[in-house]
N, C-alpha and C positions, 0 to 999 in steps of 0.2 A: 594597520590593521592590528587586531589582537587576535590571540588564539583561545578558541574554546574547546575542551577537551571533555571526553566523555566523563573523566575522572571529577572534573569541575561540576557536572550534574548530580553525583551521588546524592547528595542531601536534598535537591530539589526533586528527585525522582522518589525519594522516600516519602516525601509529603503528598506528592500528585498520586500517589498509590491509592489515598483515601478520597480522591476527588472522582466527580461522575464525568463521562465522556463529554457531556454538555458543558459543565465547567470548563474542562480542559479547551474545548474549542472557542469558548468564550475568550479563555486566558490568551490563546493563539491569537484571536482576531485583535485582541486590546494590544498584545506585544508587538506583533508583527504587521498590523494593519492591511494595507494591499499587497503584502509581500509574503502572503500565505495563501496556499492553495490545498485543497483536498485531493486524495489519489482514489481512484476506484477502478477495478478490474472487471465491473459488474457483476461480482459474486456478493453473497450474503452480507459480509461484513461491511463491504463498501457501500453497499445498498443501505445499510441502517446508518452509516454516517452522512449518506447523501439526505436520507429521511430527517436526521437530526439537525442538519443545515436548514432544512425547509421548514421544520416545526419551531425551532427555538425563537426566531430565525437567527442564522449566522450567514452574513453575505461574505462569500468566498467562492470562485471558480473550481472547477473539478477538473483534474488532469487524467486524461485516458489514454493508455497505448493501444492502438489497432495494429496487431502484428501482421494483419493481411491474411492471417489464417483463423480466425475467429469464427465460432459458430454463429450463425444468423441470429440466434434467440439471443447472444450475448450484444450483439448490435442493436437488435430490436429494444432490448432492456435501456440499453444508454439512451435511445431516442425517447422512450417513455418516460425516464426519469427526468430528463431535459424539459420534456413538455409537461407533465404532471406535477412535477415539483418547482419548476420554474429555474432550474439552474443552470447555469453557463458550463458548458462541458467542452473543454479544449481536447481536440483528438491529434495525437502525433502518430506518424507512421515511419517504417522503416524506409531507408534509402532505395533497397530493392524489392520488386516483388517477390514472392516466393519461387516464381519459375525462372526469374532472372539469377536469383541467389542459386536455385538448384543448377541451372545452365555452368554458372561459372565455379561453383564450390562442389557440387554432387548434394547428394542426400545427406545431409549433417545430421539428423536427428536418429539415426540409426546406431549411433555410438556413444558412450557418455562423453567423449571429447568433442565430438561434433555436436551433441547436445549444448554443450556449453556455449561454443562458438554460435550457434543458431540463437541461443536465447540473448547472446550478447547483440547479435545485430538486429534481431527483431523486438527485443523488449527493452535493453538497457541503453544501447545507442539513441533510439527515439527519444528517451526520457532525457537525455543529455541537453535536449534544446531548450529545457526548461532552466538551466543552470545560468544564474545571473539575474533571472526573473522573479526569483522565491528565495526567502531566506528560511522558509519553513514549508514543511510538506506534512499534511496528515494523513496518516497512514491507518490501516486496519488490522494489524496483526494483533492476534490475541494468545496470551499464554496457553489456553485453554485447547489450543491447536496442537500442543504437545512439540515434540522434535525440538529442533534448535529454537523454536519460538516459545519453547516454555519458560524460559527466562527472560525473554524480550524486555527492554526497558521502555517506559513511556517514553522518555525522550532519549534520542540516540542522534549522535552527530552523523553526519553523511559527507565524507571528504569529497567524493566523486562529485556531488553537486554542489557542494560547499553549503549545505543547508542544514537545519535541524528536522530529523525526523519526529513526529509526535504521534505516537501510537494511542490513540485516545481511548481504543476499545481494549488496551492491553490486560486490563484486569476484569475484564466483561466475561462472566462465566456463561456455559452453554445453556444453562437455565435462564439466566438474565436476557441472552439473545433470543431464545424462543419466546418469552414473555414480551419482549419490545416489539418483535416481529408481527406477533399475534394481535396484541393489543393496539398497535398502529397500523395494521393490514399493510406493512411495509410491501413494496414493489420488489420482487423478487425475480431472479433469471429463472424462466420455465425450467433450465435442465435440473435445477437442483431437486425436482420433483420426479425426475425420471432416471435418479440413481448417481446423479454427479454430485458429490460431496464437495469437489473442489473444481473449478473450470478454467482451462486455459486455451490454448490451440487445439484447434480440431485434429491435427496430425498425433498429437500426444497426450490427449486425455481421453480417458474412458469411465463409465459408472463403477461405482464401488460395490462389492458384494457385501451383505450382512457378514458383521465380526471382521470385517478388513479395517485396516487402520485408514484414516481421512483421506490420506495422500495417496492411497494405493492406486488410484486412478491417473496419477501423473507419470507419464514416462514407465507405463507399465512393462513395456518391452525392454526396458533397460535395467530395471531393480538396482540397489534396493528402493524402498519407497521413500527414502529421506533426501532424495534429490530437490535441489530448489534451482529456481531460475537465475537466481543473483541480483534480481531487481531491488532487493531488499537488502540493505548491506548488514544487518545484523542476522541474517541468516547465513552469512558467510563468515569466513575467519576475522576474529575480533580485531587482529591488526589491520584490517582494511578501514576500520572507523575509529583513527586516534584522535583527530581535531579536525576543526574548521576555522576560517578565518572571517571574523567579523568586525564591526567597529567595537570599540570600546563601550560607547554608548549602548549598543545594542546587547553586548553581553551582560552589562550592568542591569538592563531592563529584564533580560532573560531571568537572571538569578535575584531579580529583587532587590536590587542595590539602591535604584534610583526609581522607583515607580510605587504610585499609591495604589495601583491595582492588586488586589487581593481576591483569593477565592476560599 
């Protein structure tokens, strides 16, 4: 196996900044074949990607983590996307129910340290199940969301899952999002119209007041609003994402050394 580092992707990331999300989805499918999947938490950006997969079309499964304490509206949105867009959505769940977890560890989400542990067990660990199945995961992070995501790259290595994260919406502005959703009548989680700018677990997500930051409703009881769950490596310390192990042939295809595919 050979190593692919974040530094190896600098030039390609610059090139991809001018590409549309649809072009990036086609690139990912061409390079990774059946070893690429999209991720969605059934929020606005993830639903836009699901619609693009349906419309282009680009055939790939969707990975979804059901923490066991999601809003019913989120689960209903998953089912509707699968049904109306014809998507195959694989759902992954934590090893413990919330009741079992609370019995064993107490109410974790009432402290910053406990929140990290809770998110690890209910979000990150279930996603570990896809390690080895996929060489790339399509993400929905956008620079327009600000915070640590204000500089997120389109291509980011994920050592934990030993794959490449492809953030096809990284350079998609708020205006582009609104236009795409409106013109394509994208299926949305109904909670977005009920004051939720971001949507997570029902224990730790609240509506956002006018003038508040987008993420003000996440872990409001803990503060500050810059808290992240850790499921996206680029939200955390850069040291968490130095390099991944791929075959040399795959690295060559990613970097365009031995492929005729171009966008």
